[in-house]
C-alpha positions in Angstrom: 156.8 -183.5 37.2 159.1 -183.0 34.2 157.1 -182.9 30.9 158.3 -184.3 27.6 157.1 -182.7 24.3 157.2 -185.7 21.9 155.6 -187.5 18.9 154.8 -191.3 19.0 156.6 -191.8 15.6 159.7 -190.1 16.4 162.6 -192.5 17.2 164.4 -189.7 19.4 161.3 -189.4 21.5 160.9 -193.2 21.6 164.6 -193.5 23.0 163.9 -190.7 25.7 160.6 -192.4 26.8 162.3 -195.7 27.2 165.1 -194.1 28.9 162.9 -192.4 31.4 160.8 -195.6 31.9 163.9 -197.8 32.4 165.5 -195.3 34.9 162.2 -195.0 36.8 161.8 -191.3 36.2 158.2 -190.2 36.1 157.5 -187.7 33.1 154.3 -186.3 31.8 153.8 -187.0 28.1 152.6 -184.2 25.9 152.2 -185.1 22.2 153.0 -182.3 19.7 152.9 -181.9 15.9 156.1 -180.0 14.9 154.6 -179.0 11.7 151.9 -177.0 13.5 154.7 -175.0 15.3 152.9 -175.1 18.6 153.8 -172.1 20.9 154.8 -174.2 23.9 157.3 -176.3 21.6 158.8 -173.1 20.2 159.1 -171.6 23.6 160.9 -174.6 24.9 163.1 -175.1 21.9 163.4 -172.3 19.3 164.6 -175.0 16.8 161.0 -176.3 16.9 162.4 -180.0 17.3 161.4 -182.8 19.5 161.8 -184.3 22.0 162.1 -181.6 24.5 162.1 -182.2 28.4 160.7 -179.3 30.3 161.9 -179.5 33.9 160.0 -178.6 37.1 161.9 -175.3 37.3 161.1 -174.3 33.8 164.4 -175.1 32.2 164.3 -177.0 29.0 166.5 -179.7 27.6 166.4 -180.5 24.0 168.3 -183.0 21.7 167.6 -186.6 22.6 171.3 -187.2 23.6 171.3 -184.2 25.9 168.1 -185.6 27.5 169.5 -189.1 28.1 172.6 -187.7 29.6 170.4 -185.5 32.0 168.3 -188.5 32.8 171.4 -190.6 33.5 172.7 -187.9 36.0 169.3 -187.6 37.7 169.1 -191.5 38.1 172.6 -191.9 39.3 173.9 -193.7 36.2 171.0 -196.0 35.4 171.5 -195.4 31.6 175.2 -195.4 31.1 177.9 -197.5 32.6 180.4 -195.8 35.1 183.4 -197.7 33.4 184.8 -195.4 30.8 185.3 -197.8 28.2 181.8 -199.4 28.5 180.4 -195.8 28.6 182.0 -194.9 25.3 180.7 -198.2 23.9 177.2 -197.2 24.9 177.6 -193.5 23.6 178.9 -194.6 20.2 175.9 -197.1 19.9 173.5 -194.3 20.7 175.2 -192.0 18.3 175.2 -194.8 15.4 171.4 -195.4 16.0 170.7 -191.7 16.0 172.8 -191.3 12.8 170.7 -193.9 11.1 167.6 -192.2 12.1 169.0 -188.8 10.9 169.6 -190.3 7.5 166.1 -192.1 7.5 164.3 -189.0 8.5 165.8 -186.9 5.7 164.7 -189.4 3.3 161.1 -189.3 4.6 161.1 -185.4 4.5 162.6 -185.5 1.0 159.6 -187.6 -0.2 157.1 -185.8 2.0 157.9 -182.2 1.4 159.0 -181.9 -2.2 156.8 -182.3 -5.3 157.3 -185.6 -7.0 159.2 -184.1 -9.9 161.7 -182.5 -7.5 162.6 -185.4 -5.4 166.4 -185.8 -5.8 167.0 -189.6 -6.1 170.8 -189.2 -5.7 170.2 -187.7 -2.2 167.9 -190.6 -1.3 170.5 -193.1 -2.6 173.3 -191.5 -0.6 171.3 -191.6 2.7 170.2 -195.2 2.1 173.8 -196.2 1.4 174.8 -194.8 4.9 171.8 -196.5 6.6 172.8 -199.9 5.1 176.4 -199.5 5.8 175.6 -198.8 9.5 173.0 -201.6 9.7 175.4 -204.1 8.2 178.1 -203.3 10.8 175.6 -203.8 13.5 174.1 -206.9 12.0 177.7 -208.5 11.8 178.2 -207.9 15.6 174.8 -207.1 17.4 175.3 -205.6 20.8 174.8 -208.0 23.7 171.5 -207.5 25.7 172.6 -207.9 29.3 170.2 -207.6 32.3 171.2 -203.9 32.6 171.0 -202.2 29.3 172.3 -198.7 28.2 170.7 -195.8 26.3 172.7 -197.1 23.4 170.5 -200.2 23.4 167.4 -198.2 23.7 168.4 -195.9 20.8 169.0 -199.0 18.5 165.6 -200.4 19.4 163.9 -197.1 18.7 166.0 -196.9 15.5 164.9 -200.3 14.4 161.3 -199.5 15.2 161.4 -196.4 13.3 162.9 -198.3 10.2 160.1 -200.9 10.5 157.6 -198.0 10.5 158.9 -196.1 7.5 161.0 -198.8 5.6 159.4 -202.0 6.6 160.3 -204.8 4.2 163.4 -203.1 3.0 165.9 -202.7 5.9 165.4 -206.3 7.2 166.7 -208.0 4.1 170.0 -210.0 4.9 169.9 -208.7 8.5 168.2 -211.6 10.4 170.5 -211.1 13.4 169.3 -207.5 13.9 165.6 -208.6 13.4 166.2 -211.2 16.1 167.9 -208.6 18.3 164.8 -206.3 18.3 162.5 -209.3 19.0 164.8 -210.3 22.0 164.9 -206.8 23.3 161.0 -206.8 23.3 161.0 -210.1 25.2 163.4 -209.1 27.7 162.0 -205.5 28.3 158.2 -205.8 27.6 157.7 -202.6 29.7 159.5 -200.7 27.0 157.8 -202.1 23.9 155.0 -199.5 24.1 157.5 -196.8 23.6 158.7 -198.1 20.2 157.8 -195.7 17.3 154.3 -196.5 15.9 
């Protein structure tokens, strides 16, 4: 059985866990702490980043988007539409959600790793401006939630879960449509709710 090296708070790990569950692909979950630089993680991905999917034959797939593409192939397109335009839409939604998470994570690390006196506020402001611009765009036109969702939908749910975890009470202001979207996602796909960052 493939093994996923992951962290429960990671939005990228969350998306991959949702994707595997939704596609019906059994995976063994192995939680890791990247700051400890565990040997099995470094052996699987020299960048020391999660998630990493370790396949049965020993090959490894890292970067969450590479993993969702792999899971999509294995599941015969359970995660991305076959139609080229609809597939592009799903891929762009996934990239947007991941990009928001990239900005949010850089803010978390800026605060977590630097001494208070060295935290660079202009950097934090720039990242937050990117996050709010993307959220405002999504809030203006939230993606539809059909019966058959895509990895893009899962990426957005993981993203909003991560923002709630790290920036709760901040990202929601003025974005009631996205807040409702996340609640509807959880209602429609309760089996994926346990994968949301937390």
